[in-house]
N, C-alpha and C positions, 0 to 999 in steps of 0.2 A: 504494500500500500504506500502511495506517495505521501511523504510527510510535508507539512506546510506550517506556516507561522500562525499560531493562535493568538498571539499577543495583540492587545487592543489598547490604543492610546486615546483617551478621552480628554483632549485639551490639557495634557499634562498628568492626568490621572491614569497611571499605567496598570493595566490588568493583565494577568497571565493568560486569560481567555475571556470571552465575552459573556459568560454566564454568572450572574449574581443573584442574590435573594432579595425579596421585597420586604421593606419594613413592616413590622406587625405580624409577620408570618414565620419569623425565624428566631424569636426570642433574643437572647444575647449571645447566641452561638452555641449554647450548651444543649439546646433542645434536640438538635439533630446529630450531635456527636456520636451517639450509639450506632448511627446508620452509616456515616462516612466522615472522613476528615474534611473540615471546612477548607483546608489548604488546596483541595482539588479544584475549587471554584475560583473564578476570577475575583470575586469579592463577596462580602456579605453586608447587608444593611440591617443594622440592629433595630430593636424596638424604639419607637419615637420617644424622645426625652423632652420634658418640660422643666421650667425652672424649679417648681415645687412638686412633691409627690402627688399623684392622682390615683384615686380609687377607681376612676372610670364611671361609666353610666350604670344605672340600675339594671338588674336582670329582669326578664330575658333580654339578651343583647346579641344573640345569634339566631338566624333562621335560614334553613335551606329553601331554595326556590328552584324551579326547573332551570338547569344549566347555570346556576349561580348561587352565591352565598350572600345573605344580607348580614351586615354587622353594624353594631353601634357600641363598640367597646369604649369609646370616649377617651382614648389615650391613657389608659391605665399604665403607670410607670413609677419607678422609685424616686424620680426627681434627679436634678442635676448633681447635687452633692453626693448622693448615694451612688450614682452611676460612676462618678469620677473615682470614688474611694473603693467601691466593691466590684465593679465590672471592668472598668477600663484597663487595669493592670493585666488581667487575664487576656482580654481582647488584644492588647498590644503584642502579645506573644505569638499570635496566630500568623501563619505564613500565607496570608491572603490580604487583599485590600479590605480594610474595615471602614465602612461608611456609617456615620452616625446621623440619624434623622432627628432634626430639632423642630420643636413647635413652640408657639407662644400665644399670648393673648393681647400683646401690644408690641409696638416697635422696640420698646425698651427690653421686653422679654427676649425677643430675637437677638438683639445686640448683646445682651448679657450672655446668652447661650453661646453665641459665636466667639465671644472674647475668651471663653474657657478652653477653646480648641485651636491650637496652632500647629504648624509643621513641627514634627519631632515628638508630638505628644502620644503617638502610637496609633493614630488613625490616619486614613488616606484622604478622606474628603468629608464634607458636611452636605447632607441633603436637607434642604430647607422646605419643610412641609407647610405650604400655604394653600393646602387643598383638602384638609380633613373635613368631611361633612358632618361629623358627629360631635362637635363641640359648639356651644352656642355663640362664642365670641372668638376672634382670631381664626386660625385655620382657613376654612373656605371663604370667610369674610374678606381675607386678604387676597385670596386666589381667584376671585370673580370680578375684580375691578383692576384694569391695567395700571392705573396710577398707584393704587395701594400696593400692587404686586411689585412694581418698580421700586417703590419706597422701602419696602421691607427687605428686598434683596440688596439694595444700596446700603441700608443700615447694617446688614450682616457683612457685606463686602468690606466695610470700613474696619471691622473688628477682628478679621482673621485673614491669614495668608494661605489657608487651605483651599483647594479646589471647591467651588460651590456648585451644587446641583439644585436647580429649582424644580420642585415636584409640582406639576400642574394638575388642576382639576378639569375634568371633562364637563363639568356643570356650567358651561359658559356658551354664549352664542357664537363667539369667534375665537377659536383656540390660537389662531395666528397672532391676534392682537396681544394675547397674554404672552406668547413666546417672544414677540418683539419687546414687550415691556420688561421682562426679566433679563433679556439680553442687554437692554439699555441700563438696567440696574447693576450689571456686573456679574451676572451668572456665567459660569464656565461651561455648564452642561445642563441639559433639560431632561427630566424624566417625566414620562407620562404613559398611562393615565392613572390617576387615583380612582376611587370608586365613583360610580354613578349613584345619585340620590334616588332611593326607592323605598317602597314599603310593602308590607304584606298584612292582610286582615284575617283573623281567625273567625271562621264562619259560625262556630258554636258560641264562642264568647262574644262575637260581634264587636270586636275591638281590635286595634292594631296588635300584631304579635309582639313587636319590640316595645319595651317599656319606654323607649325614647321616641316612639311612633314611627320615625323614619330612620333609615340607615344607609350604609353604602353598599351597593351591589358590585360584587366582583365575580370572577369566574368566566367560563366560556361565553356566557351571554353578552359580555361587554367587549369581546375581542374585536368584532368588526368595527366598532366605534373607535377602539384604541388604534387599530391599524390605520384607519382613515386619518386620525389626528397625527400620528407619527408621519404619515405621508405628507400631510399639509405642512407640518412644522419643518420637516426636512427641506421643503421647497422655500421656506420663508426666512429662516435664520441660518447663520453660519455655525451655530453651536452644535456639537455632537449630541445625539439623542440616545437615551436609554429607554427602550420600549418595554411596556408591561401592560397586562390586562388580559387575563384568561389564557395564558400560555400553559398548556398541559403537556405538549409533545415537542419534539425537535422540529416537526413540520410547522407548528405554530411559531416557533422561534425564528425559523428561516423566513417565514412570511413577514415578520416584523423587520428583519434585517433587509429584505428586499424593498420594503417600504421606506427604509432610511435609518433604522436603528443601528447604532454602532455596537451596542450591547443590549442584552435582554435581562429582565428581572423576573424571577419566578415567585409567585405569591400564593394564591389559593391552592394551586396544585400541591404545595407542600403538605397540606392537611390530608389529602387523600392518598398521596404517594410520596413518602419522605425521600425517596430516591429520585424524584422527578428532575431536580437540577443536574444530577450526574448523568442520567439517561439522556437528557436534552443535550448536554455537552457532547456526549459520545455520538449522538445523531448528527449534530452540526459538523463534527469532524468527518464522519462518513460521507455526508453530503458534499462537503468541500473537496474531499479526496476524489470522490466519484466524478466531480466536475472538473478536476484537474487544476484547482486554484492553488496559488502559491501562498496566499494569506487569507484569513477569514474576512479581512476588510474588503476583499474583492466583491463580496456579496452585497455590501451596503448600498442601498439606493438603486439597485439594478432595475427595479420595476419602473423607475422614472424613465430610464433610457429605452425601455421596451414599450412605453406608452404609445398607443396608436399604431 
């Protein structure tokens, strides 16, 4: 089998391969350790961190739907101080790129979070979550207005020298306007999509299933939306894109890369198949070898060249 280069360079964020995990689906790296070494992946994105500890939203906060999962976890996490003390030292030892997802409820929150992470601290990049649909302030409130999105990314940019990934919400009218805004704010990379806002109603109880009424829909049901947005953003900005949204197989991953994603992030698939990221990586390798590519980057954006 022909060998080729799997390395992926996302505007200075160097990955050994293009497969990473999505925030909120991989804990702090320990959850999937019994199944495989995190070092086989290009990177892992750990659970979202906020300035103070959060218990998250009331239960029930998960519901299965046809081809998808609704969640309203509400950013349950131990908070910045506990993360720095109890989790970062172990994460810094991993032989893979560790990406920390940060959230806040104000510009000051985001700036505070960013100032705590600099090059050499043991992580490779910050993912700025301006797209969470499950908290009442912050999160998606920043991610649905271009001006606010630019402001929060600019505030974070001033406080850290780490590569910045802006995670975008699909719950907008024009995803390209949001991509331009975070590019102007100083983002280095764009990841998309976060979950689509949805809800489910219990017919017997005659009330919403989730205690928070609405939640974020992930899984295969959102994949066509995600592929479309990756395709549009690739055409619009110069920033590299991390594609995510319902990737279950290597075929799904290749679809995102053909649309313009330089790397792919695996989320909901982890819950049904803990080995999904590893299997997807092997599938990408086989596909590229079969096509005779010299590097995995040769697949990125090919669907644009083939249009028409």
